[in-house]
N, C-alpha and C positions, 0 to 999 in steps of 0.2 A: 582657224579663226574665221568667224562669220564674216562674209564679205561686206556686211553693212556696219561692222564695228570698226571704228578707226583706232589705230594704236596710239595716236596722240590727238588730243582734241581740246575743246574748251574745258573739259573736265580735268585733263591732265595739266593744262595750264593753270587752272584754278588751284589744283593741288600743289603745284609748284609755287604759286604765290603765297598760299597758306604756309607751306614749309619755310619759305624765305622770310615771311613776315613774322612768324612765331619765333624763329631762330634769332632774327635781328632784334626783336623786342626783348627777348631774354638776355642776349649778349649786351645790348645797349643799356638796359636797366642795370645789369650787373656792373657796368663801367661807371654808372652815375653815383653809386653808393647810396641811392635814395631809400633802399630797403636794407634794414639792419641785417648784418651777417650774410648778405648775398653779394657775391663778387662775380665778375665776368667768367672766372674759371668754373663757377658753379653751373654754367650753361654748357659745359663741355660735352656731356652725354647727349643733350638735345642737339648741339651743333654736329656731333658725330653722326647720329642716326637720322634725325629729321632734316637738318640743314645739309648734311653730307650725303648719306646713302640715299634717302628718299628723293632729294633734289636731283642727285646725279641720275637716278633711274628715270625720273620724270623727264630729264633732259634727253635721255636715250629714246624715250617714247616720242618726244617731240621731233627728234632727228628722223625716226622711222616714219613719222607722218609727213615728213618733208618740210618741217618748220625749223630751218637752219638757225635762224636768229634766236628763237626761244630755246632751242636745243643747246646752242652754244652757251647761252646765259645760264640755264639751269645746270648743265653738266659742269661748266666752269666754276660756278658758285658752289656746287656740291663738292667738287674736288677741294676747293679752298676751305670750306667749312669742315670737311672731314679731316683735312690736314691740321687745321687749328684745333679741332676737338681732340684729336689723338695726341697732339703735341703739348697740350696744356700740362704744366707741371714738370716738363722735361728738363728744367734748369737752364734753358737757353738764355743767353745774355739779353739785356735790354736792347742792344743794337741789333741782334738777330731778330728779336720780336718786332722791332721797328721796321726792319727790312721786309719781313713777311707782310706786315700791315701796309707798307708802301706798295708792294707787289699786288696786294689785294685791292688797293685803291686804283692801281693802273688797270686791273681787270674791270673794276666798276666804271672807270672812265671810258674804256673801250665799249662797254655795254651801254653807257649813256649816249655816246656818239652814235653807236650802231642802232639805237632804238629811236632815232630822230623821226622816222616815218610812222612810228607806232603811236604817237601822241604824247601829250604832256604827262599823263599819268605814269607810264612806264619810264619815261625819261626822268621824272621826278624821283621815283623810288631809287633808280640806279644812281642818279646824281647825288641824292642824300647819302646813299651808301658810300659813294666815292668821297664825299666831304667827311663823313664819319671816319672812314679808314685813314684818310690823310691826317686828320686831327689826332687820331690815336697813334699813328706812326710818329708824328712830330713829338707827341707826348712821351712816347717810349724813348726816343732819341734824347730828349731834353730832360727826362725824368720830371715831368710837369703834371701833377695830379689834376690841376685845373683844366688843362687841355684834354686830359683823358675823360674827365666828367663831361666836358662840352661835346667831345666825340661820342660819348655814350648817349647823350640826349639826342644828338642828330641821328644816331643809329636807331634809337627807340622810335623816333618819328618816322624814319624810313620803314621800320617794321610795322608800325601802325598803318602806314599808307598801303603797304603790300597786303597786310591782313584785311584792311577795308576793301581793297580791290577784289580780293578773292571772295570775301563775304558778300559784296555787292553783286558779283557775278552769280553766286548761288541764289541770292534772294531777289535778283533782278532789280536792284536798287540803281538809281542814277549815279553816274560818275562823269567826270569831264574827260572826254576823249577827243584828241586832236585829229584822229583819223577820219572823222566825218563830222559834219556840223552838229554841234550839240543842241538839242532841242528836246521837246517832250517826247518821251518814249525811248530815248537813247539810254541804254543801260550799260553796265560793265561788260556784258556779253556782246554788245554791238547793237 
């Protein structure tokens, strides 16, 4: 490998946010029921390959580059998305699904707390993911379709936020970043 090429970089972080954003958007919209004949389970292939495998590999690149926090986030989320995507339709009970979603919410809570120094944008995406998974977990335990739809909408908003952050980094659009004073010229890449 060329000594000037980094294994993990703003490019791999951007790819990770794109993978997370698109997976969350598909999963969230599937839970809302807003599109006829589209359910969350229809996002299983996307969750397995884009949210699971691609995100996990990006996490490994981030670890290799010395970015432990981002590596943990992407590899952990990739493992959860892969597990969800391959387990859809397995006939698990509502309680088992609720427990899985609750564990997913705990991962998202850890990522929210762990990203406190990275700014409001990263915390917002992980915080919304946590709320979404918590609502979906409670909905599974209580067999409440209204909570499931609310969780889906929160997940879709989290997906849009992650997607926007990645797109903004690629296009050098402005975003709010708490890691430095926001002003003119501050973009998603710093």
